[in-house]
N, CA, C and O atoms as CSV, one atom per row, in Angstrom:
chain,resi,resn,atom,element,x,y,z
A,1,GLN,N,N,-10.311,15.469,-10.159
A,1,GLN,CA,C,-9.560,14.527,-11.128
A,1,GLN,C,C,-8.460,13.987,-10.611
A,1,GLN,O,O,-7.804,14.628,-9.791
A,2,VAL,N,N,-8.143,12.915,-10.947
A,2,VAL,CA,C,-6.825,12.204,-10.688
A,2,VAL,C,C,-5.961,11.895,-11.949
A,2,VAL,O,O,-6.417,11.238,-12.885
A,3,GLN,N,N,-4.755,12.374,-11.934
A,3,GLN,CA,C,-3.874,12.108,-13.240
A,3,GLN,C,C,-2.995,11.014,-12.740
A,3,GLN,O,O,-2.678,10.869,-11.559
A,4,LEU,N,N,-2.626,10.255,-13.734
A,4,LEU,CA,C,-1.751,9.107,-13.685
A,4,LEU,C,C,-0.598,9.141,-14.625
A,4,LEU,O,O,-0.835,9.046,-15.829
A,5,VAL,N,N,0.626,9.267,-14.200
A,5,VAL,CA,C,1.656,9.411,-15.096
A,5,VAL,C,C,2.683,8.201,-15.000
A,5,VAL,O,O,3.448,8.007,-14.055
A,6,GLU,N,N,2.577,7.486,-16.049
A,6,GLU,CA,C,3.403,6.188,-16.082
A,6,GLU,C,C,4.893,6.397,-16.834
A,6,GLU,O,O,5.042,7.214,-17.742
A,7,SER,N,N,5.854,5.637,-16.380
A,7,SER,CA,C,7.041,5.477,-17.103
A,7,SER,C,C,7.788,4.292,-16.808
A,7,SER,O,O,7.568,3.556,-15.846
A,8,GLY,N,N,8.745,4.124,-17.735
A,8,GLY,CA,C,9.598,2.806,-17.463
A,8,GLY,C,C,9.536,1.741,-18.529
A,8,GLY,O,O,10.355,0.822,-18.558
A,9,GLY,N,N,8.543,1.872,-19.419
A,9,GLY,CA,C,8.311,0.857,-20.356
A,9,GLY,C,C,9.615,0.748,-21.359
A,9,GLY,O,O,10.586,1.501,-21.284
A,10,GLY,N,N,9.495,-0.114,-22.127
A,10,GLY,CA,C,10.603,-0.341,-23.254
A,10,GLY,C,C,10.630,-1.669,-23.776
A,10,GLY,O,O,9.703,-2.464,-23.620
A,11,LEU,N,N,11.882,-1.960,-24.510
A,11,LEU,CA,C,12.169,-3.197,-24.971
A,11,LEU,C,C,13.238,-3.788,-24.243
A,11,LEU,O,O,14.214,-3.115,-23.910
A,12,VAL,N,N,13.117,-5.117,-23.943
A,12,VAL,CA,C,14.085,-5.796,-23.203
A,12,VAL,C,C,14.119,-7.274,-23.589
A,12,VAL,O,O,13.094,-7.862,-23.933
A,13,GLN,N,N,15.349,-7.879,-23.525
A,13,GLN,CA,C,15.550,-9.241,-23.859
A,13,GLN,C,C,14.866,-10.134,-22.837
A,13,GLN,O,O,14.662,-9.799,-21.671
A,14,PRO,N,N,14.505,-11.391,-23.417
A,14,PRO,CA,C,14.044,-12.354,-22.268
A,14,PRO,C,C,14.997,-12.617,-21.148
A,14,PRO,O,O,16.196,-12.816,-21.343
A,15,GLY,N,N,14.448,-12.613,-19.998
A,15,GLY,CA,C,15.304,-12.713,-18.821
A,15,GLY,C,C,15.700,-11.533,-18.352
A,15,GLY,O,O,16.424,-11.567,-17.357
A,16,GLY,N,N,15.370,-10.316,-18.880
A,16,GLY,CA,C,15.771,-9.040,-18.476
A,16,GLY,C,C,14.872,-8.471,-17.419
A,16,GLY,O,O,14.019,-9.173,-16.876
A,17,SER,N,N,15.052,-7.214,-17.123
A,17,SER,CA,C,14.259,-6.530,-15.915
A,17,SER,C,C,13.993,-5.081,-16.417
A,17,SER,O,O,14.791,-4.418,-17.079
A,18,LEU,N,N,12.748,-4.683,-16.003
A,18,LEU,CA,C,12.342,-3.289,-16.174
A,18,LEU,C,C,11.619,-3.044,-14.909
A,18,LEU,O,O,11.145,-3.905,-14.168
A,19,ARG,N,N,11.589,-1.592,-14.734
A,19,ARG,CA,C,10.676,-0.978,-13.631
A,19,ARG,C,C,9.880,-0.135,-14.016
A,19,ARG,O,O,10.315,0.812,-14.671
A,20,LEU,N,N,8.526,-0.231,-13.732
A,20,LEU,CA,C,7.551,0.724,-14.165
A,20,LEU,C,C,7.267,1.579,-12.897
A,20,LEU,O,O,7.344,1.116,-11.759
A,21,SER,N,N,6.953,2.786,-13.168
A,21,SER,CA,C,6.680,3.727,-12.217
A,21,SER,C,C,5.260,4.413,-12.616
A,21,SER,O,O,5.103,4.701,-13.802
A,22,CYS,N,N,4.288,4.671,-11.750
A,22,CYS,CA,C,3.150,5.548,-11.825
A,22,CYS,C,C,2.888,6.361,-10.742
A,22,CYS,O,O,2.575,5.966,-9.618
A,23,ALA,N,N,3.025,7.522,-11.106
A,23,ALA,CA,C,2.623,8.753,-10.031
A,23,ALA,C,C,1.286,9.332,-10.218
A,23,ALA,O,O,0.933,9.976,-11.206
A,24,ALA,N,N,0.649,9.082,-9.300
A,24,ALA,CA,C,-0.900,9.867,-9.059
A,24,ALA,C,C,-0.671,11.147,-8.642
A,24,ALA,O,O,0.220,11.332,-7.813
A,25,SER,N,N,-1.404,12.202,-9.124
A,25,SER,CA,C,-1.489,13.536,-8.730
A,25,SER,C,C,-2.977,14.034,-9.142
A,25,SER,O,O,-3.782,13.371,-9.796
A,26,GLY,N,N,-3.178,15.349,-8.619
A,26,GLY,CA,C,-4.352,15.958,-8.640
A,26,GLY,C,C,-5.147,15.863,-7.359
A,26,GLY,O,O,-4.572,15.933,-6.273
A,27,SER,N,N,-6.502,15.700,-7.461
A,27,SER,CA,C,-7.327,15.575,-6.271
A,27,SER,C,C,-7.337,14.313,-5.823
A,27,SER,O,O,-7.893,13.434,-6.480
A,28,ILE,N,N,-6.753,14.068,-4.700
A,28,ILE,CA,C,-6.786,12.643,-4.115
A,28,ILE,C,C,-7.097,12.727,-2.754
A,28,ILE,O,O,-6.280,13.275,-2.014
A,29,PHE,N,N,-8.138,12.278,-2.298
A,29,PHE,CA,C,-8.642,12.195,-0.970
A,29,PHE,C,C,-8.292,10.779,-0.282
A,29,PHE,O,O,-7.942,10.730,0.897
A,30,SER,N,N,-8.380,9.903,-0.900
A,30,SER,CA,C,-8.020,8.494,-0.354
A,30,SER,C,C,-7.835,7.486,-1.512
A,30,SER,O,O,-8.413,7.609,-2.592
A,31,ILE,N,N,-6.963,6.454,-1.200
A,31,ILE,CA,C,-6.738,5.607,-2.225
A,31,ILE,C,C,-6.980,4.208,-1.822
A,31,ILE,O,O,-6.378,3.741,-0.855
A,32,ASN,N,N,-7.865,3.475,-2.537
A,32,ASN,CA,C,-8.251,2.036,-1.897
A,32,ASN,C,C,-7.034,1.126,-2.611
A,32,ASN,O,O,-6.307,0.432,-1.900
A,33,THR,N,N,-6.890,1.171,-3.840
A,33,THR,CA,C,-5.954,0.328,-4.483
A,33,THR,C,C,-5.376,1.060,-5.635
A,33,THR,O,O,-6.054,1.719,-6.423
A,34,ILE,N,N,-3.953,0.898,-5.703
A,34,ILE,CA,C,-3.418,1.268,-6.909
A,34,ILE,C,C,-2.300,0.237,-7.418
A,34,ILE,O,O,-1.588,-0.407,-6.647
A,35,GLY,N,N,-2.240,0.167,-8.773
A,35,GLY,CA,C,-1.459,-0.830,-9.285
A,35,GLY,C,C,-1.443,-1.033,-10.899
A,35,GLY,O,O,-1.623,-0.082,-11.659
A,36,TRP,N,N,-1.228,-2.263,-11.317
A,36,TRP,CA,C,-0.958,-2.474,-12.652
A,36,TRP,C,C,-1.982,-3.333,-13.490
A,36,TRP,O,O,-2.378,-4.322,-12.874
A,37,TYR,N,N,-2.473,-3.182,-14.701
A,37,TYR,CA,C,-3.032,-4.116,-15.253
A,37,TYR,C,C,-2.392,-4.145,-16.654
A,37,TYR,O,O,-1.726,-3.136,-16.882
A,38,ARG,N,N,-2.427,-4.971,-17.560
A,38,ARG,CA,C,-1.864,-5.088,-18.882
A,38,ARG,C,C,-2.869,-5.693,-19.788
A,38,ARG,O,O,-3.811,-6.402,-19.437
A,39,GLN,N,N,-2.508,-5.270,-21.200
A,39,GLN,CA,C,-3.442,-5.865,-22.348
A,39,GLN,C,C,-2.524,-6.132,-23.297
A,39,GLN,O,O,-1.802,-5.235,-23.732
A,40,ALA,N,N,-2.432,-7.554,-23.781
A,40,ALA,CA,C,-1.627,-7.849,-24.883
A,40,ALA,C,C,-2.417,-7.735,-26.207
A,40,ALA,O,O,-3.635,-7.725,-26.031
A,41,PRO,N,N,-1.961,-7.637,-27.635
A,41,PRO,CA,C,-2.745,-7.826,-28.576
A,41,PRO,C,C,-3.589,-8.828,-28.679
A,41,PRO,O,O,-3.197,-9.979,-28.487
A,42,GLY,N,N,-4.833,-8.558,-28.986
A,42,GLY,CA,C,-5.943,-9.511,-29.127
A,42,GLY,C,C,-6.522,-10.256,-27.802
A,42,GLY,O,O,-7.215,-11.272,-27.854
A,43,LYS,N,N,-6.146,-9.621,-26.657
A,43,LYS,CA,C,-6.456,-10.232,-25.369
A,43,LYS,C,C,-7.151,-9.181,-24.537
A,43,LYS,O,O,-7.046,-7.986,-24.815
A,44,GLN,N,N,-7.821,-9.600,-23.576
A,44,GLN,CA,C,-8.503,-8.687,-22.675
A,44,GLN,C,C,-7.641,-8.161,-21.563
A,44,GLN,O,O,-6.786,-8.907,-21.085
A,45,ARG,N,N,-7.790,-6.966,-21.122
A,45,ARG,CA,C,-7.068,-6.458,-19.996
A,45,ARG,C,C,-7.130,-7.377,-18.679
A,45,ARG,O,O,-8.154,-7.909,-18.250
A,46,GLU,N,N,-5.990,-7.454,-18.181
A,46,GLU,CA,C,-5.958,-8.283,-16.984
A,46,GLU,C,C,-4.894,-7.722,-15.931
A,46,GLU,O,O,-3.863,-7.097,-16.180
A,47,LEU,N,N,-5.446,-8.132,-14.601
A,47,LEU,CA,C,-4.835,-7.634,-13.621
A,47,LEU,C,C,-3.286,-8.228,-13.453
A,47,LEU,O,O,-3.073,-9.431,-13.602
A,48,VAL,N,N,-2.303,-7.357,-13.154
A,48,VAL,CA,C,-0.966,-7.798,-12.961
A,48,VAL,C,C,-0.616,-7.770,-11.501
A,48,VAL,O,O,-0.169,-8.788,-10.973
A,49,ALA,N,N,-0.800,-6.621,-10.790
A,49,ALA,CA,C,-0.573,-6.551,-9.498
A,49,ALA,C,C,-1.130,-5.175,-8.897
A,49,ALA,O,O,-0.988,-4.117,-9.509
A,50,VAL,N,N,-1.711,-5.254,-7.779
A,50,VAL,CA,C,-2.230,-4.029,-7.224
A,50,VAL,C,C,-1.917,-4.035,-5.660
A,50,VAL,O,O,-1.665,-5.077,-5.055
A,51,ILE,N,N,-1.955,-2.834,-5.089
A,51,ILE,CA,C,-1.388,-2.709,-3.467
A,51,ILE,C,C,-2.622,-1.754,-2.958
A,51,ILE,O,O,-3.127,-0.795,-3.541
A,52,THR,N,N,-2.930,-2.300,-1.741
A,52,THR,CA,C,-3.854,-1.309,-0.979
A,52,THR,C,C,-3.108,-0.251,-0.236
A,52,THR,O,O,-1.878,-0.204,-0.233
A,53,ASN,N,N,-3.892,0.618,0.408
A,53,ASN,CA,C,-3.370,1.563,1.118
A,53,ASN,C,C,-2.602,1.075,2.264
A,53,ASN,O,O,-1.648,1.710,2.714
A,54,GLY,N,N,-3.069,-0.238,2.830
A,54,GLY,CA,C,-2.388,-0.578,3.836
A,54,GLY,C,C,-1.121,-1.463,3.547
A,54,GLY,O,O,-0.365,-1.886,4.421
A,55,GLY,N,N,-0.993,-1.688,2.168
A,55,GLY,CA,C,0.109,-2.549,1.923
A,55,GLY,C,C,-0.168,-3.847,1.272
A,55,GLY,O,O,0.634,-4.454,0.563
A,56,SER,N,N,-1.278,-4.196,1.545
A,56,SER,CA,C,-1.423,-5.754,0.928
A,56,SER,C,C,-1.579,-5.643,-0.465
A,56,SER,O,O,-1.988,-4.664,-1.089
A,57,THR,N,N,-1.175,-6.868,-0.948
A,57,THR,CA,C,-1.023,-6.870,-2.618
A,57,THR,C,C,-1.814,-8.030,-2.986
A,57,THR,O,O,-2.095,-8.967,-2.239
A,58,ASN,N,N,-2.157,-7.885,-4.224
A,58,ASN,CA,C,-2.781,-8.925,-5.105
A,58,ASN,C,C,-1.917,-9.094,-6.335
A,58,ASN,O,O,-1.766,-8.120,-7.074
A,59,VAL,N,N,-1.367,-10.190,-6.603
A,59,VAL,CA,C,-0.360,-10.405,-7.644
A,59,VAL,C,C,-0.969,-11.609,-8.563
A,59,VAL,O,O,-1.399,-12.652,-8.072
A,60,ALA,N,N,-0.951,-11.339,-9.901
A,60,ALA,CA,C,-1.428,-12.473,-10.552
A,60,ALA,C,C,-0.363,-13.638,-10.426
A,60,ALA,O,O,0.845,-13.487,-10.241
A,61,GLY,N,N,-1.066,-14.852,-10.565
A,61,GLY,CA,C,-0.282,-15.978,-10.536
A,61,GLY,C,C,0.826,-16.086,-11.544
A,61,GLY,O,O,1.929,-16.581,-11.316
A,62,SER,N,N,0.390,-15.535,-12.767
A,62,SER,CA,C,1.540,-15.778,-14.122
A,62,SER,C,C,2.780,-14.908,-13.681
A,62,SER,O,O,3.869,-15.255,-14.138
A,63,VAL,N,N,2.732,-13.792,-12.823
A,63,VAL,CA,C,3.889,-13.017,-12.603
A,63,VAL,C,C,4.502,-13.122,-11.179
A,63,VAL,O,O,5.528,-12.543,-10.821
A,64,ASN,N,N,3.700,-13.973,-10.385
A,64,ASN,CA,C,4.053,-14.103,-8.791
A,64,ASN,C,C,5.429,-14.513,-8.899
A,64,ASN,O,O,5.786,-15.357,-9.720
A,65,GLY,N,N,6.198,-13.952,-8.110
A,65,GLY,CA,C,7.604,-14.409,-7.993
A,65,GLY,C,C,8.818,-13.834,-8.898
A,65,GLY,O,O,10.036,-13.929,-8.753
A,66,ARG,N,N,8.065,-13.234,-9.837
A,66,ARG,CA,C,9.003,-12.400,-10.829
A,66,ARG,C,C,8.788,-10.881,-10.759
A,66,ARG,O,O,9.689,-10.060,-10.927
A,67,PHE,N,N,7.523,-10.592,-10.499
A,67,PHE,CA,C,7.191,-9.034,-10.491
A,67,PHE,C,C,6.885,-8.736,-8.986
A,67,PHE,O,O,6.210,-9.463,-8.257
A,68,THR,N,N,7.502,-7.514,-8.616
A,68,THR,CA,C,7.140,-7.113,-7.199
A,68,THR,C,C,6.493,-5.768,-7.280
A,68,THR,O,O,7.021,-4.934,-8.016
A,69,ILE,N,N,5.466,-5.471,-6.645
A,69,ILE,CA,C,4.797,-4.224,-6.523
A,69,ILE,C,C,5.145,-3.434,-5.265
A,69,ILE,O,O,5.296,-4.057,-4.214
A,70,SER,N,N,5.274,-2.194,-5.292
A,70,SER,CA,C,5.655,-1.487,-4.116
A,70,SER,C,C,5.086,0.053,-4.175
A,70,SER,O,O,4.528,0.452,-5.197
A,71,ARG,N,N,5.236,0.799,-3.156
A,71,ARG,CA,C,4.553,1.856,-3.261
A,71,ARG,C,C,5.255,2.910,-2.259
A,71,ARG,O,O,5.818,2.591,-1.212
A,72,ASP,N,N,5.140,4.044,-2.695
A,72,ASP,CA,C,5.736,5.439,-1.959
A,72,ASP,C,C,4.565,6.089,-1.517
A,72,ASP,O,O,4.218,6.980,-2.292
A,73,ASN,N,N,3.741,5.922,-0.392
A,73,ASN,CA,C,2.764,6.761,0.044
A,73,ASN,C,C,2.779,8.162,-0.002
A,73,ASN,O,O,1.826,8.824,-0.414
A,74,ALA,N,N,3.895,8.662,0.432
A,74,ALA,CA,C,4.139,9.946,0.683
A,74,ALA,C,C,4.162,10.657,-0.938
A,74,ALA,O,O,3.764,11.810,-1.101
A,75,LYS,N,N,4.585,9.966,-1.883
A,75,LYS,CA,C,4.693,10.527,-3.348
A,75,LYS,C,C,3.413,9.945,-4.038
A,75,LYS,O,O,3.268,10.153,-5.243
A,76,ASN,N,N,2.552,9.286,-3.398
A,76,ASN,CA,C,1.407,8.657,-4.318
A,76,ASN,C,C,1.864,7.884,-5.455
A,76,ASN,O,O,1.177,7.814,-6.474
A,77,THR,N,N,3.056,7.261,-5.336
A,77,THR,CA,C,3.644,6.639,-6.464
A,77,THR,C,C,3.807,5.085,-6.111
A,77,THR,O,O,4.169,4.646,-5.019
A,78,VAL,N,N,3.467,4.327,-7.261
A,78,VAL,CA,C,3.468,2.965,-7.274
A,78,VAL,C,C,4.470,2.351,-8.327
A,78,VAL,O,O,4.518,2.780,-9.480
A,79,TYR,N,N,5.225,1.377,-7.892
A,79,TYR,CA,C,6.278,0.839,-8.653
A,79,TYR,C,C,6.077,-0.642,-9.094
A,79,TYR,O,O,5.552,-1.392,-8.270
A,80,LEU,N,N,6.396,-1.081,-10.161
A,80,LEU,CA,C,6.466,-2.493,-10.515
A,80,LEU,C,C,7.785,-2.814,-11.080
A,80,LEU,O,O,8.237,-2.402,-12.148
A,81,GLN,N,N,8.390,-3.661,-10.165
A,81,GLN,CA,C,9.690,-4.379,-10.672
A,81,GLN,C,C,9.398,-5.572,-11.258
A,81,GLN,O,O,8.808,-6.425,-10.595
A,82,MET,N,N,9.794,-5.833,-12.687
A,82,MET,CA,C,9.723,-6.774,-13.199
A,82,MET,C,C,10.951,-7.502,-13.724
A,82,MET,O,O,11.721,-6.978,-14.529
A,83,ASN,N,N,11.098,-8.682,-13.257
A,83,ASN,CA,C,12.390,-9.598,-13.398
A,83,ASN,C,C,11.986,-10.685,-14.226
A,83,ASN,O,O,10.799,-10.916,-14.460
A,84,SER,N,N,12.996,-11.409,-14.710
A,84,SER,CA,C,12.854,-12.658,-15.482
A,84,SER,C,C,11.749,-12.462,-16.458
A,84,SER,O,O,10.769,-13.204,-16.524
A,85,LEU,N,N,11.983,-11.293,-17.306
A,85,LEU,CA,C,10.771,-11.275,-18.191
A,85,LEU,C,C,10.738,-12.136,-19.411
A,85,LEU,O,O,11.764,-12.425,-20.026
A,86,LYS,N,N,9.459,-12.570,-19.778
A,86,LYS,CA,C,9.208,-13.538,-20.834
A,86,LYS,C,C,8.550,-12.830,-21.931
A,86,LYS,O,O,7.890,-11.818,-21.696
A,87,PRO,N,N,8.691,-13.316,-23.168
A,87,PRO,CA,C,7.962,-12.873,-24.246
A,87,PRO,C,C,6.635,-12.642,-23.990
A,87,PRO,O,O,6.073,-11.619,-24.382
A,88,GLU,N,N,5.960,-13.703,-23.223
A,88,GLU,CA,C,4.322,-13.529,-22.975
A,88,GLU,C,C,3.991,-12.363,-22.014
A,88,GLU,O,O,2.823,-12.070,-21.756
A,89,ASP,N,N,5.106,-11.671,-21.462
A,89,ASP,CA,C,4.740,-10.463,-20.666
A,89,ASP,C,C,4.568,-9.242,-21.692
A,89,ASP,O,O,4.137,-8.170,-21.266
A,90,THR,N,N,4.883,-9.392,-22.955
A,90,THR,CA,C,4.849,-8.357,-23.845
A,90,THR,C,C,3.210,-7.873,-23.734
A,90,THR,O,O,2.256,-8.649,-23.779
A,91,ALA,N,N,3.135,-6.426,-23.581
A,91,ALA,CA,C,1.892,-5.908,-23.511
A,91,ALA,C,C,1.854,-4.455,-23.196
A,91,ALA,O,O,2.854,-3.961,-22.675
A,92,VAL,N,N,0.794,-3.697,-23.457
A,92,VAL,CA,C,0.800,-2.273,-22.770
A,92,VAL,C,C,0.342,-2.567,-21.222
A,92,VAL,O,O,-0.568,-3.317,-20.868
A,93,TYR,N,N,1.102,-1.874,-20.491
A,93,TYR,CA,C,0.896,-1.890,-18.940
A,93,TYR,C,C,0.106,-0.374,-18.647
A,93,TYR,O,O,0.499,0.734,-19.011
A,94,TYR,N,N,-1.067,-0.690,-17.912
A,94,TYR,CA,C,-1.763,0.437,-17.444
A,94,TYR,C,C,-1.886,0.532,-15.971
A,94,TYR,O,O,-2.174,-0.426,-15.253
A,95,CYS,N,N,-1.643,1.799,-15.536
A,95,CYS,CA,C,-1.753,2.134,-14.074
A,95,CYS,C,C,-3.085,2.350,-13.758
A,95,CYS,O,O,-3.701,3.187,-14.418
A,96,ASN,N,N,-3.681,1.699,-12.800
A,96,ASN,CA,C,-4.939,1.717,-12.173
A,96,ASN,C,C,-5.126,2.459,-10.887
A,96,ASN,O,O,-4.351,2.140,-9.986
A,97,PHE,N,N,-5.978,3.357,-10.642
A,97,PHE,CA,C,-6.323,3.937,-9.328
A,97,PHE,C,C,-7.660,3.663,-8.977
A,97,PHE,O,O,-8.539,3.830,-9.823
A,98,ARG,N,N,-7.928,3.269,-7.857
A,98,ARG,CA,C,-9.057,3.143,-7.157
A,98,ARG,C,C,-9.264,3.841,-5.953
A,98,ARG,O,O,-8.620,3.435,-4.985
A,99,GLY,N,N,-10.094,4.896,-5.778
A,99,GLY,CA,C,-10.132,5.573,-4.697
A,99,GLY,C,C,-11.364,6.813,-4.753
A,99,GLY,O,O,-12.287,6.902,-5.563
A,100,ARG,N,N,-11.081,7.586,-3.773
A,100,ARG,CA,C,-12.064,8.871,-3.818
A,100,ARG,C,C,-11.223,10.099,-3.991
A,100,ARG,O,O,-10.299,10.345,-3.215
A,101,PRO,N,N,-11.544,10.898,-5.036
A,101,PRO,CA,C,-10.944,11.909,-5.427
A,101,PRO,C,C,-11.100,13.365,-4.515
A,101,PRO,O,O,-10.394,14.369,-4.600
A,102,SER,N,N,-12.107,13.152,-3.748
A,102,SER,CA,C,-12.526,14.386,-2.799
A,102,SER,C,C,-13.323,13.733,-1.741
A,102,SER,O,O,-13.911,12.675,-1.965
A,103,ILE,N,N,-13.363,14.340,-0.570
A,103,ILE,CA,C,-14.028,14.158,0.592
A,103,ILE,C,C,-15.769,14.274,0.263
A,103,ILE,O,O,-16.671,13.708,0.882
A,104,LEU,N,N,-15.867,15.070,-0.751
A,104,LEU,CA,C,-17.084,15.395,-1.171
A,104,LEU,C,C,-17.625,14.021,-2.166
A,104,LEU,O,O,-18.835,13.852,-2.318
A,105,VAL,N,N,-16.869,13.314,-2.652
A,105,VAL,CA,C,-17.285,12.140,-3.319
A,105,VAL,C,C,-17.342,11.036,-2.553
A,105,VAL,O,O,-16.282,10.672,-2.045
A,106,LEU,N,N,-18.459,10.324,-2.315
A,106,LEU,CA,C,-18.710,9.278,-1.540
A,106,LEU,C,C,-18.384,7.948,-2.091
A,106,LEU,O,O,-18.176,6.994,-1.341
A,107,ASP,N,N,-18.333,7.850,-3.401
A,107,ASP,CA,C,-18.117,6.544,-4.035
A,107,ASP,C,C,-16.789,6.391,-4.520
A,107,ASP,O,O,-16.168,7.406,-4.834
A,108,VAL,N,N,-16.276,5.299,-4.624
A,108,VAL,CA,C,-14.876,4.895,-5.155
A,108,VAL,C,C,-14.920,5.042,-6.601
A,108,VAL,O,O,-15.835,4.543,-7.256
A,109,ARG,N,N,-13.956,5.715,-7.134
A,109,ARG,CA,C,-13.744,6.114,-8.704
A,109,ARG,C,C,-12.617,5.309,-9.079
A,109,ARG,O,O,-11.803,4.857,-8.274
A,110,THR,N,N,-12.588,5.126,-10.431
A,110,THR,CA,C,-11.588,4.210,-11.082
A,110,THR,C,C,-11.009,5.130,-12.006
A,110,THR,O,O,-11.715,5.896,-12.662
A,111,TYR,N,N,-9.644,5.099,-12.107
A,111,TYR,CA,C,-8.868,6.131,-13.196
A,111,TYR,C,C,-7.848,5.250,-13.712
A,111,TYR,O,O,-7.316,4.395,-13.004
A,112,TRP,N,N,-7.542,5.447,-15.005
A,112,TRP,CA,C,-6.511,4.791,-15.930
A,112,TRP,C,C,-5.493,5.693,-16.305
A,112,TRP,O,O,-5.833,6.854,-16.531
A,113,GLY,N,N,-4.236,5.356,-16.420
A,113,GLY,CA,C,-3.206,5.952,-16.990
A,113,GLY,C,C,-3.252,5.637,-18.533
A,113,GLY,O,O,-4.083,4.831,-18.953
A,114,GLN,N,N,-2.317,6.301,-19.430
A,114,GLN,CA,C,-2.269,6.032,-20.883
A,114,GLN,C,C,-1.684,4.865,-21.313
A,114,GLN,O,O,-1.816,4.485,-22.477
A,115,GLY,N,N,-1.044,4.253,-20.486
A,115,GLY,CA,C,-0.246,3.109,-20.751
A,115,GLY,C,C,1.006,3.179,-21.323
A,115,GLY,O,O,1.277,4.070,-22.128
A,116,THR,N,N,1.923,2.200,-20.941
A,116,THR,CA,C,3.192,2.250,-21.324
A,116,THR,C,C,3.469,0.719,-22.068
A,116,THR,O,O,3.014,-0.316,-21.581
A,117,GLN,N,N,4.129,0.745,-23.077
A,117,GLN,CA,C,4.526,-0.416,-23.827
A,117,GLN,C,C,5.624,-1.167,-23.115
A,117,GLN,O,O,6.579,-0.548,-22.645
A,118,VAL,N,N,5.521,-2.507,-23.015
A,118,VAL,CA,C,6.781,-3.317,-22.445
A,118,VAL,C,C,6.803,-4.517,-23.644
A,118,VAL,O,O,5.857,-5.251,-23.928
A,119,THR,N,N,7.935,-4.511,-24.170
A,119,THR,CA,C,8.088,-5.396,-25.144
A,119,THR,C,C,9.342,-6.505,-24.727
A,119,THR,O,O,10.438,-6.036,-24.423
A,120,VAL,N,N,9.163,-7.778,-24.727
A,120,VAL,CA,C,10.092,-8.610,-24.354
A,120,VAL,C,C,10.351,-9.679,-25.563
A,120,VAL,O,O,9.615,-10.627,-25.836
A,121,SER,N,N,11.552,-9.315,-26.220
A,121,SER,CA,C,12.014,-9.999,-27.292
A,121,SER,C,C,13.466,-9.894,-27.492
A,121,SER,O,O,14.119,-8.945,-27.056
A,122,SER,N,N,14.046,-11.029,-28.259
A,122,SER,CA,C,15.344,-11.161,-28.443
A,122,SER,C,C,15.734,-10.670,-30.012
A,122,SER,O,O,16.902,-10.711,-30.399
């Protein structure tokens, strides 16, 4: 099993910044992608940004240029630097892991973190 521990959420004023972290631990054989999704009240969960094992990124248009995803491969940790935050960025942010937990597991599995609340309000 893969465990995902998120940190860094909180309350920030519009225009402010936050940095989210997600550390993956447990049984990890390979990582396809690791990153962030978010879900605002009454809305579906949506992709924010993910990064591949090779460093390629997929970033949602709504946050492109404001949010930056990065990764520390040695620590199996992914970061989301969020700048110029807007009220519409308010949501629960979930860490997402797609990969193989073991060499014995041939298919790619998906794991989710518990979520961390980000609130942008004055």
